[in-house]
C-alpha positions, 0 to 999 in steps of 0.5 A: 500499499502506498504511504501518504506523508501524516501531515497531508492526512491530516490536512487533507482529512480535516478539510474534507472531514474524511477519518484518516483511516478512510483517507487512503480510499481517497487517493488511490482507488486500488484500496477500495473494498472489492464490492464497492469498487465495482459499484463506483466502477458500474456507475462511471461507465454508466456516465461515461456511457451517457454522455457519449451517447449525447456528444456522439448526438450533438457533435456532426448537428454543429456542421451546419453551423460550421459551413455557415461560418468557415470558407467551404475548405475548412468546413469540408475537412470539420465535417469529416473530424466531426463525424469521426468524433461522433463515430469514436463516442458510438463506439465508446458507448458500446464499449461502457457495456463491459465489465465493470472494472477499475481498468475498463473505468480509466480506459473509457473515461480516457476515451471519454476526453480524449476525443474531444481533445483531440478533436480541439487540438486538430480544429486549432490547427486547422484554423491556424493562419486561415482568413476568417470574418467576423463570424467565423472568427467568433466560432474560432474563438468559441473553441477555446471554452471547449476545454473548459467544459471538458475539465469541468466535467471532472466534477459528473464522476467520482474520483479519486484524488490520484484519477483526477491528476491524471485526467485534468493534467493531461488536458492542461498540456493540451491547451498549451500546445494549442498555445504553442500551435497558435502562436508559434512561440513557447512563450504564452502571453499574458492572456494566455497565462491568464486562461491556463490560470482559470482552467487550472483553478477550474481543474481544481474545483472539479476535483474537490467536487468529485472527491465530495461525490466519491465521499457521498457515494462511499457514505451511502454506499457504506449505509446500504451495504452494512449491519447498523448492529455490527458495522459488518456487510450484511447479507444482501451485499454479502451475496454480492461480493462472494459473486464477485469473489468466487468468479475472480476465483474461477477466472483466474484460479486462485484459492479462495476459503469461506468459514461459516461461523456460529455463536453456540447457544446465543437464544440463551442470552436473550432469554437469560439476560435480553435483547440488549445484553444480546445485541452487546454480544453480537456488536463484539462479535462482529468488532472482534472478527473486523479487526482481527483478520486480514484487510483482503478478507470480508467479514458478513452478518449472514443472519442472527448469530451467523457470520461468514468470513470470506478469504480470497487468495488462501488454502484451507489449511491457513485459513483455518490456523488464521480463525483457531488463532484469532478465536483462541486469542479473543475468545478467552477475553469475549465473554457473556454477561454470566461470566463463561466465554463466547465460543463458536461452532465453525465450518470452512470449506474451499472452492478447490477442495470442494469442487463447486460450480456456484458460490451458494454450493460452496458456502452450502460446504461450509454449512453443513460442516458448521452443523457438524461441529454443533452436532459434535458438541459446539466450539469445534471447527470442521473441515474435510480432507478428501474428495468423495468416498474418501472424504474424511470429516476432521473436528477441532476444539476451539477453546478448552472450556467446560462443554456448554449445554444446548 
């Protein structure tokens, strides 16, 4: 993970009212959780597609104006350029139906800004040295505003800080190149410097608006995808994330482990001490799971006292050792209202081990093994080695505590 200077973290987080723990997500898109990254990518691609369709329709409509204002030889070439740009926008709109990934969003946005920027540079080159009347001079001056329109368009997309720089700096460079093309000099005049300064200021404002839009999107995502009691992913979002991680595991032939955790005798907590005590226990369990697993793992409150841990790019034995170490380390301090330890029945399954075709089937394997842990006395982790008729169930005691009554 890329490091950001501490003073920059503090000042940036204070200005945007963002917690420092979440600040890296507003600098680098690779720090986004997989589910949020996919939703953001889908959102950006849909907006790129919408803008591309609008540009594809409006760009050739200006051909009539070109023929009214420019000489015939200039208007003819400009018309061809507009048709090419319109076709490029249509192709871009079709491309946006692709899989919503970070790479595809960067490609789509890159082309969305590259097409009008290329047309802008071409038109400035085409009009250089051409004798224009008052109307055509006014029309040519209007092209100067195109970079302003493009750079203000950044505010339409929820982007991180690095992405705003990645798309705004080429626009500023393209405008600087157009100045050289017009004056045949490497030193712009005072008015040109003023325009560049205004473009830079507009770029900063658009970038802040884009980051704030990302912050709003992230807040809405957290509200809709997390469980209010534990702060973990809720079941609906967990199912979507499982689908993404399972597809990635199959596509890249990567390992994927799921662990089903169920609190033992949790009904007794609610019956004896009330639902408020039960909610407090669930909240502490969620906090323990969220803060002791790897950053790449996903923890889901599946329902009631059931939790699901999804561990991508890790083998069964390593996943089990991590879960056992976590429960054995924090289990003794995670107590019920009567002072007895909270224990779990755990079932673990791996995609390559189970040879399953869907994430639902993989989860079913973990659920069955969790049920075997319940039937074997609870406070246990169960997995399976071998396949078919040679499959053998293994059950491991988690905490060395007295057996708890059902």
